[in-house]
py3Dmol code that shows the C-alpha trace and the ligand (Angstrom):
import py3Dmol

protein = """\
ATOM      1  CA  MET A   1      36.697 239.722-161.062  1.00  0.00           C
ATOM      2  CA  GLU A   2      39.619 238.640-163.130  1.00  0.00           C
ATOM      3  CA  LEU A   3      43.263 239.788-163.335  1.00  0.00           C
ATOM      4  CA  SER A   4      45.091 239.563-166.601  1.00  0.00           C
ATOM      5  CA  VAL A   5      48.795 240.221-166.052  1.00  0.00           C
ATOM      6  CA  ASN A   6      50.698 242.160-168.701  1.00  0.00           C
ATOM      7  CA  ILE A   7      54.205 240.643-168.888  1.00  0.00           C
ATOM      8  CA  ASP A   8      55.459 242.949-171.637  1.00  0.00           C
ATOM      9  CA  HIS A   9      58.075 244.568-169.295  1.00  0.00           C
ATOM     10  CA  VAL A  10      59.858 241.171-168.580  1.00  0.00           C
ATOM     11  CA  ALA A  11      60.544 241.117-172.333  1.00  0.00           C
ATOM     12  CA  THR A  12      61.502 244.824-172.184  1.00  0.00           C
ATOM     13  CA  VAL A  13      64.340 243.798-169.660  1.00  0.00           C
ATOM     14  CA  ARG A  14      65.432 240.913-172.026  1.00  0.00           C
ATOM     15  CA  GLU A  15      65.561 243.197-174.968  1.00  0.00           C
ATOM     16  CA  ALA A  16      67.699 245.839-173.029  1.00  0.00           C
ATOM     17  CA  ARG A  17      70.583 243.393-173.350  1.00  0.00           C
ATOM     18  CA  LYS A  18      69.392 241.214-176.313  1.00  0.00           C
ATOM     19  CA  GLU A  19      69.647 238.150-174.045  1.00  0.00           C
ATOM     20  CA  LYS A  20      67.524 235.006-173.756  1.00  0.00           C
ATOM     21  CA  PHE A  21      66.451 235.892-170.240  1.00  0.00           C
ATOM     22  CA  PRO A  22      64.343 236.898-168.403  1.00  0.00           C
ATOM     23  CA  ASP A  23      61.897 234.868-170.433  1.00  0.00           C
ATOM     24  CA  PRO A  24      58.235 236.094-170.555  1.00  0.00           C
ATOM     25  CA  ILE A  25      57.229 232.429-170.881  1.00  0.00           C
ATOM     26  CA  HIS A  26      58.527 231.821-167.418  1.00  0.00           C
ATOM     27  CA  ALA A  27      56.786 235.083-166.291  1.00  0.00           C
ATOM     28  CA  ALA A  28      53.463 233.794-167.606  1.00  0.00           C
ATOM     29  CA  LEU A  29      53.879 230.607-165.633  1.00  0.00           C
ATOM     30  CA  GLU A  30      54.766 232.424-162.506  1.00  0.00           C
ATOM     31  CA  SER A  31      51.866 234.677-162.952  1.00  0.00           C
ATOM     32  CA  GLU A  32      49.476 231.742-163.253  1.00  0.00           C
ATOM     33  CA  LEU A  33      50.836 230.178-160.236  1.00  0.00           C
ATOM     34  CA  GLY A  34      50.274 233.525-158.485  1.00  0.00           C
ATOM     35  CA  GLY A  35      46.619 233.364-159.409  1.00  0.00           C
ATOM     36  CA  ALA A  36      46.418 235.325-162.699  1.00  0.00           C
ATOM     37  CA  ASP A  37      43.220 234.556-164.676  1.00  0.00           C
ATOM     38  CA  GLY A  38      44.863 235.593-167.968  1.00  0.00           C
ATOM     39  CA  ILE A  39      48.141 236.752-169.518  1.00  0.00           C
ATOM     40  CA  THR A  40      48.289 239.817-171.765  1.00  0.00           C
ATOM     41  CA  VAL A  41      51.076 240.752-174.214  1.00  0.00           C
ATOM     42  CA  HIS A  42      51.315 243.580-176.593  1.00  0.00           C
ATOM     43  CA  LEU A  43      52.961 242.787-179.848  1.00  0.00           C
ATOM     44  CA  ARG A  44      54.249 246.149-181.222  1.00  0.00           C
ATOM     45  CA  GLY A  45      55.096 246.924-184.731  1.00  0.00           C
ATOM     46  CA  ASP A  46      58.733 247.552-183.715  1.00  0.00           C
ATOM     47  CA  ARG A  47      58.831 244.409-181.609  1.00  0.00           C
ATOM     48  CA  ARG A  48      60.479 246.210-178.860  1.00  0.00           C
ATOM     49  CA  HIS A  49      59.511 243.632-176.286  1.00  0.00           C
ATOM     50  CA  ILE A  50      57.217 240.702-177.181  1.00  0.00           C
ATOM     51  CA  ASN A  51      57.995 239.031-180.386  1.00  0.00           C
ATOM     52  CA  GLU A  52      56.445 236.234-182.485  1.00  0.00           C
ATOM     53  CA  ARG A  53      58.474 233.482-180.752  1.00  0.00           C
ATOM     54  CA  ASP A  54      57.052 234.577-177.355  1.00  0.00           C
ATOM     55  CA  LEU A  55      53.493 234.549-178.713  1.00  0.00           C
ATOM     56  CA  ALA A  56      53.836 231.120-180.244  1.00  0.00           C
ATOM     57  CA  LEU A  57      55.301 229.724-176.972  1.00  0.00           C
ATOM     58  CA  LEU A  58      52.760 231.434-174.829  1.00  0.00           C
ATOM     59  CA  ARG A  59      49.995 230.002-176.987  1.00  0.00           C
ATOM     60  CA  LYS A  60      51.339 226.534-176.187  1.00  0.00           C
ATOM     61  CA  THR A  61      51.940 227.140-172.447  1.00  0.00           C
ATOM     62  CA  VAL A  62      49.472 229.712-171.126  1.00  0.00           C
ATOM     63  CA  GLN A  63      46.637 227.710-169.420  1.00  0.00           C
ATOM     64  CA  THR A  64      44.514 230.719-168.550  1.00  0.00           C
ATOM     65  CA  GLU A  65      43.117 233.347-171.102  1.00  0.00           C
ATOM     66  CA  LEU A  66      45.761 234.703-173.569  1.00  0.00           C
ATOM     67  CA  ASN A  67      44.981 238.277-174.495  1.00  0.00           C
ATOM     68  CA  LEU A  68      46.879 239.940-177.442  1.00  0.00           C
ATOM     69  CA  GLU A  69      46.952 243.663-177.641  1.00  0.00           C
ATOM     70  CA  MET A  70      47.605 244.947-181.096  1.00  0.00           C
ATOM     71  CA  ALA A  71      47.114 247.715-183.564  1.00  0.00           C
ATOM     72  CA  ALA A  72      44.318 246.933-186.138  1.00  0.00           C
ATOM     73  CA  THR A  73      46.795 246.473-189.072  1.00  0.00           C
ATOM     74  CA  GLU A  74      46.857 243.707-191.666  1.00  0.00           C
ATOM     75  CA  GLU A  75      50.138 242.528-190.414  1.00  0.00           C
ATOM     76  CA  MET A  76      48.731 241.992-186.905  1.00  0.00           C
ATOM     77  CA  ALA A  77      45.659 240.360-188.139  1.00  0.00           C
ATOM     78  CA  ARG A  78      48.011 237.794-189.877  1.00  0.00           C
ATOM     79  CA  VAL A  79      49.966 237.313-186.643  1.00  0.00           C
ATOM     80  CA  ALA A  80      46.796 236.852-184.580  1.00  0.00           C
ATOM     81  CA  VAL A  81      45.338 234.168-186.851  1.00  0.00           C
ATOM     82  CA  GLU A  82      48.538 232.303-186.836  1.00  0.00           C
ATOM     83  CA  ALA A  83      48.937 232.498-183.088  1.00  0.00           C
ATOM     84  CA  MET A  84      45.256 232.268-182.111  1.00  0.00           C
ATOM     85  CA  PRO A  85      45.076 234.019-178.724  1.00  0.00           C
ATOM     86  CA  ASP A  86      41.808 233.606-176.982  1.00  0.00           C
ATOM     87  CA  ARG A  87      41.198 237.331-177.147  1.00  0.00           C
ATOM     88  CA  VAL A  88      42.607 240.309-179.068  1.00  0.00           C
ATOM     89  CA  THR A  89      42.436 243.861-177.773  1.00  0.00           C
ATOM     90  CA  LEU A  90      42.656 246.515-180.462  1.00  0.00           C
ATOM     91  CA  VAL A  91      44.747 249.448-179.320  1.00  0.00           C
ATOM     92  CA  PRO A  92      46.134 252.488-181.102  1.00  0.00           C
ATOM     93  CA  GLU A  93      49.912 252.588-181.650  1.00  0.00           C
ATOM     94  CA  ALA A  94      51.991 255.542-182.379  1.00  0.00           C
ATOM     95  CA  SER A  95      55.612 255.157-183.326  1.00  0.00           C
ATOM     96  CA  GLY A  96      58.007 256.524-180.581  1.00  0.00           C
ATOM     97  CA  GLU A  97      55.410 256.390-177.769  1.00  0.00           C
ATOM     98  CA  VAL A  98      56.674 255.095-174.415  1.00  0.00           C
ATOM     99  CA  THR A  99      53.350 253.282-173.810  1.00  0.00           C
ATOM    100  CA  THR A 100      49.794 253.370-175.410  1.00  0.00           C
ATOM    101  CA  GLN A 101      48.713 257.058-175.291  1.00  0.00           C
ATOM    102  CA  GLY A 102      45.034 256.738-175.172  1.00  0.00           C
ATOM    103  CA  GLY A 103      42.094 254.535-176.291  1.00  0.00           C
ATOM    104  CA  LEU A 104      41.220 253.820-179.969  1.00  0.00           C
ATOM    105  CA  ASP A 105      39.349 256.840-181.369  1.00  0.00           C
ATOM    106  CA  LEU A 106      36.266 255.389-182.822  1.00  0.00           C
ATOM    107  CA  VAL A 107      34.505 258.635-183.114  1.00  0.00           C
ATOM    108  CA  ASN A 108      36.766 260.950-184.924  1.00  0.00           C
ATOM    109  CA  VAL A 109      38.828 258.542-186.827  1.00  0.00           C
ATOM    110  CA  LYS A 110      36.369 256.739-189.134  1.00  0.00           C
ATOM    111  CA  SER A 111      38.132 253.624-190.124  1.00  0.00           C
ATOM    112  CA  ASP A 112      35.860 250.643-190.952  1.00  0.00           C
ATOM    113  CA  LEU A 113      36.940 248.184-188.434  1.00  0.00           C
ATOM    114  CA  GLU A 114      33.792 246.020-188.779  1.00  0.00           C
ATOM    115  CA  PRO A 115      35.125 243.546-191.392  1.00  0.00           C
ATOM    116  CA  TYR A 116      38.497 243.464-189.539  1.00  0.00           C
ATOM    117  CA  ILE A 117      36.754 242.562-186.233  1.00  0.00           C
ATOM    118  CA  SER A 118      34.384 240.111-187.914  1.00  0.00           C
ATOM    119  CA  GLY A 119      37.381 238.424-189.748  1.00  0.00           C
ATOM    120  CA  LEU A 120      39.068 237.654-186.320  1.00  0.00           C
ATOM    121  CA  LYS A 121      35.787 236.630-184.719  1.00  0.00           C
ATOM    122  CA  ARG A 122      35.115 234.213-187.528  1.00  0.00           C
ATOM    123  CA  LYS A 123      38.450 232.543-186.786  1.00  0.00           C
ATOM    124  CA  GLY A 124      37.353 231.946-183.152  1.00  0.00           C
ATOM    125  CA  ILE A 125      39.128 234.940-181.544  1.00  0.00           C
ATOM    126  CA  ARG A 126      37.128 237.208-179.154  1.00  0.00           C
ATOM    127  CA  VAL A 127      37.562 240.887-179.876  1.00  0.00           C
ATOM    128  CA  GLY A 128      37.751 243.854-177.534  1.00  0.00           C
ATOM    129  CA  ILE A 129      38.567 247.496-178.018  1.00  0.00           C
ATOM    130  CA  PHE A 130      40.648 249.692-175.751  1.00  0.00           C
ATOM    131  CA  ILE A 131      38.617 252.986-175.423  1.00  0.00           C
ATOM    132  CA  ASP A 132      38.747 256.112-173.393  1.00  0.00           C
ATOM    133  CA  PRO A 133      35.872 256.462-170.903  1.00  0.00           C
ATOM    134  CA  ASP A 134      33.532 258.321-173.340  1.00  0.00           C
ATOM    135  CA  MET A 135      29.918 257.230-174.048  1.00  0.00           C
ATOM    136  CA  ALA A 136      30.315 257.996-177.749  1.00  0.00           C
ATOM    137  CA  HIS A 137      32.920 255.170-178.055  1.00  0.00           C
ATOM    138  CA  ILE A 138      30.560 252.524-176.533  1.00  0.00           C
ATOM    139  CA  LYS A 139      28.015 253.036-179.361  1.00  0.00           C
ATOM    140  CA  GLU A 140      30.742 252.770-182.029  1.00  0.00           C
ATOM    141  CA  ALA A 141      32.376 249.716-180.260  1.00  0.00           C
ATOM    142  CA  LEU A 142      28.909 248.002-180.442  1.00  0.00           C
ATOM    143  CA  LYS A 143      28.399 248.947-184.089  1.00  0.00           C
ATOM    144  CA  LEU A 144      31.767 247.451-184.973  1.00  0.00           C
ATOM    145  CA  GLY A 145      30.929 244.126-183.400  1.00  0.00           C
ATOM    146  CA  ALA A 146      33.347 244.204-180.337  1.00  0.00           C
ATOM    147  CA  GLU A 147      32.380 241.855-177.618  1.00  0.00           C
ATOM    148  CA  SER A 148      34.361 243.702-174.942  1.00  0.00           C
ATOM    149  CA  ILE A 149      35.866 247.058-174.089  1.00  0.00           C
ATOM    150  CA  GLU A 150      38.829 247.925-171.977  1.00  0.00           C
ATOM    151  CA  ILE A 151      38.341 251.310-170.375  1.00  0.00           C
ATOM    152  CA  ASN A 152      41.517 253.320-170.447  1.00  0.00           C
ATOM    153  CA  THR A 153      42.200 254.246-166.889  1.00  0.00           C
ATOM    154  CA  ASN A 154      45.161 256.487-167.524  1.00  0.00           C
ATOM    155  CA  GLU A 155      43.412 259.796-166.920  1.00  0.00           C
ATOM    156  CA  TYR A 156      41.974 258.337-163.621  1.00  0.00           C
ATOM    157  CA  THR A 157      45.361 257.126-162.417  1.00  0.00           C
ATOM    158  CA  LYS A 158      46.929 260.592-163.047  1.00  0.00           C
ATOM    159  CA  ALA A 159      44.006 262.605-161.490  1.00  0.00           C
ATOM    160  CA  LYS A 160      44.614 263.986-157.947  1.00  0.00           C
ATOM    161  CA  ASP A 161      40.986 263.798-157.087  1.00  0.00           C
ATOM    162  CA  LYS A 162      39.759 260.521-158.260  1.00  0.00           C
ATOM    163  CA  LYS A 163      35.975 261.251-157.581  1.00  0.00           C
ATOM    164  CA  GLU A 164      35.201 262.841-160.951  1.00  0.00           C
ATOM    165  CA  GLU A 165      37.072 260.173-163.046  1.00  0.00           C
ATOM    166  CA  THR A 166      35.573 257.359-160.975  1.00  0.00           C
ATOM    167  CA  LEU A 167      32.180 258.546-161.793  1.00  0.00           C
ATOM    168  CA  ARG A 168      33.016 258.912-165.484  1.00  0.00           C
ATOM    169  CA  ILE A 169      34.290 255.342-165.708  1.00  0.00           C
ATOM    170  CA  SER A 170      31.404 254.075-163.596  1.00  0.00           C
ATOM    171  CA  SER A 171      28.755 255.551-165.838  1.00  0.00           C
ATOM    172  CA  VAL A 172      30.562 254.427-169.032  1.00  0.00           C
ATOM    173  CA  ALA A 173      30.952 250.947-167.423  1.00  0.00           C
ATOM    174  CA  ARG A 174      27.220 250.802-166.619  1.00  0.00           C
ATOM    175  CA  THR A 175      26.089 251.802-170.062  1.00  0.00           C
ATOM    176  CA  ALA A 176      28.508 249.278-171.804  1.00  0.00           C
ATOM    177  CA  LYS A 177      27.407 246.445-169.641  1.00  0.00           C
ATOM    178  CA  ARG A 178      23.667 247.292-170.140  1.00  0.00           C
ATOM    179  CA  ASP A 179      24.304 247.241-173.901  1.00  0.00           C
ATOM    180  CA  GLY A 180      25.884 243.805-173.704  1.00  0.00           C
ATOM    181  CA  LEU A 181      29.569 244.487-173.586  1.00  0.00           C
ATOM    182  CA  ILE A 182      32.069 242.819-171.276  1.00  0.00           C
ATOM    183  CA  VAL A 183      33.926 245.594-169.468  1.00  0.00           C
ATOM    184  CA  HIS A 184      37.508 245.490-168.632  1.00  0.00           C
ATOM    185  CA  ALA A 185      39.805 248.330-167.333  1.00  0.00           C
ATOM    186  CA  GLY A 186      43.478 248.949-167.572  1.00  0.00           C
ATOM    187  CA  HIS A 187      46.450 251.245-167.790  1.00  0.00           C
ATOM    188  CA  GLY A 188      48.479 252.627-164.904  1.00  0.00           C
ATOM    189  CA  ILE A 189      46.613 250.700-162.383  1.00  0.00           C
ATOM    190  CA  ASP A 190      48.585 249.981-159.133  1.00  0.00           C
ATOM    191  CA  TYR A 191      48.097 248.443-155.758  1.00  0.00           C
ATOM    192  CA  ARG A 192      46.587 251.502-154.314  1.00  0.00           C
ATOM    193  CA  ASN A 193      44.766 253.315-157.032  1.00  0.00           C
ATOM    194  CA  ILE A 194      42.671 250.251-157.962  1.00  0.00           C
ATOM    195  CA  LEU A 195      40.609 250.347-154.717  1.00  0.00           C
ATOM    196  CA  PRO A 196      37.971 252.849-155.874  1.00  0.00           C
ATOM    197  CA  LEU A 197      37.691 251.074-159.142  1.00  0.00           C
ATOM    198  CA  LEU A 198      36.869 247.851-157.409  1.00  0.00           C
ATOM    199  CA  ARG A 199      33.563 249.395-156.249  1.00  0.00           C
ATOM    200  CA  ILE A 200      32.392 249.462-159.841  1.00  0.00           C
ATOM    201  CA  PRO A 201      30.675 246.147-160.331  1.00  0.00           C
ATOM    202  CA  GLU A 202      30.356 246.365-164.071  1.00  0.00           C
ATOM    203  CA  ILE A 203      34.114 246.055-164.439  1.00  0.00           C
ATOM    204  CA  THR A 204      34.814 242.339-164.411  1.00  0.00           C
ATOM    205  CA  GLY A 205      38.466 242.311-165.633  1.00  0.00           C
ATOM    206  CA  TYR A 206      41.646 244.238-165.077  1.00  0.00           C
ATOM    207  CA  SER A 207      44.794 244.302-167.234  1.00  0.00           C
ATOM    208  CA  ILE A 208      47.745 245.316-165.024  1.00  0.00           C
ATOM    209  CA  GLY A 209      51.500 245.195-166.080  1.00  0.00           C
ATOM    210  CA  PHE A 210      53.835 247.863-164.825  1.00  0.00           C
ATOM    211  CA  ALA A 211      53.070 248.002-161.211  1.00  0.00           C
ATOM    212  CA  ILE A 212      53.145 244.159-160.915  1.00  0.00           C
ATOM    213  CA  ILE A 213      56.372 243.804-162.621  1.00  0.00           C
ATOM    214  CA  ALA A 214      57.911 246.611-160.700  1.00  0.00           C
ATOM    215  CA  ARG A 215      56.797 245.102-157.342  1.00  0.00           C
ATOM    216  CA  ALA A 216      58.103 241.658-158.517  1.00  0.00           C
ATOM    217  CA  LEU A 217      61.587 242.986-158.478  1.00  0.00           C
ATOM    218  CA  PHE A 218      61.413 242.993-154.678  1.00  0.00           C
ATOM    219  CA  VAL A 219      59.079 240.223-153.785  1.00  0.00           C
ATOM    220  CA  GLY A 220      59.128 237.930-156.785  1.00  0.00           C
ATOM    221  CA  LEU A 221      56.480 237.727-159.605  1.00  0.00           C
ATOM    222  CA  ARG A 222      54.313 234.967-158.059  1.00  0.00           C
ATOM    223  CA  GLN A 223      53.906 237.051-154.819  1.00  0.00           C
ATOM    224  CA  ALA A 224      53.458 240.270-156.693  1.00  0.00           C
ATOM    225  CA  VAL A 225      50.624 238.813-158.714  1.00  0.00           C
ATOM    226  CA  GLY A 226      49.179 237.040-155.613  1.00  0.00           C
ATOM    227  CA  GLU A 227      49.049 240.335-153.729  1.00  0.00           C
ATOM    228  CA  MET A 228      47.126 241.998-156.640  1.00  0.00           C
ATOM    229  CA  ASN A 229      44.883 239.036-156.968  1.00  0.00           C
ATOM    230  CA  THR A 230      44.046 239.127-153.182  1.00  0.00           C
ATOM    231  CA  ILE A 231      43.120 242.888-153.527  1.00  0.00           C
ATOM    232  CA  ILE A 232      40.890 242.273-156.699  1.00  0.00           C
ATOM    233  CA  LYS A 233      39.254 239.148-155.439  1.00  0.00           C
ATOM    234  CA  GLY A 234      38.865 240.298-151.883  1.00  0.00           C
ATOM    235  CA  ALA A 235      36.897 243.469-152.904  1.00  0.00           C
TER     236      ALA A 235
END
"""
ligand_1 = """\
16
LIG
N 45.868 248.050 -171.198
C 46.460 248.459 -172.334
C 45.582 248.669 -173.570
C 47.757 248.718 -172.452
O 48.368 249.274 -173.669
C 48.681 248.666 -171.286
C 50.092 248.875 -171.282
O 50.821 248.036 -172.101
C 48.084 248.103 -170.055
C 46.649 247.927 -170.122
C 48.757 247.898 -168.873
O 49.120 249.073 -168.456
P 50.177 249.145 -167.228
O 51.500 248.500 -167.592
O 50.287 250.628 -166.766
O 49.504 248.323 -166.022
"""
view = py3Dmol.view(width=600, height=400)
view.addModel(protein, "pdb")
view.setStyle({"model": 0}, {"cartoon": {"style": "trace"}})
view.addModel(ligand_1, "xyz")
view.setStyle({"model": 1}, {"stick": {}})
view.zoomTo()
view.show()
């Protein structure tokens, strides 16, 4: 079970003052020292937190897996090929959104992502897609040549009764794994709501940002990552 720490919010604080600190590069190092198996950053079209300078330096300094979340645009393909993260996770991006609003709609929005994905794979970048927990998306993700999916856990984290959403995520994860996809999960996960998800063996990786960075304000980032890591690996 792996933990990829999303460090976007460290850059959000930096950009609030347009300062040089806190530096996401420092955050990546602290996260790795806390036991992170990977570092995730989302390069947005408006560059409101992570920017190209961060990405280039992270590529040079991150010793675990570097995962770049990005919209499937031509601009981002160029950035990815230049930066060469280990993995790219394709996400939808709407201007003005506070955070990613949902998974990539592979069913209703027919965009031909197959050449886009194969182009990144040919360069040696592994490609995953962020999807809502819905069986129809798995079939599409496979057709497009994705190697992994990240199941959007937002609905789950908002649900009062987690049982139904846990079952939904669990059956999607099982099918995806059976069909050969690596299964990750993320969005809105915190130190408590992760517990039922950890009983789903098909989910082998978690992408967690906000809860860890928020806790880091009080205990420091290395410890905040360490605590989440203990929960994940101890399950
Ligand atoms: N996964 C994806 C695709 C995301 O867009 C985000 C938010 O940037 C996360 C995971 C992490 O979510 P959170 O910050 O709520 O842990």
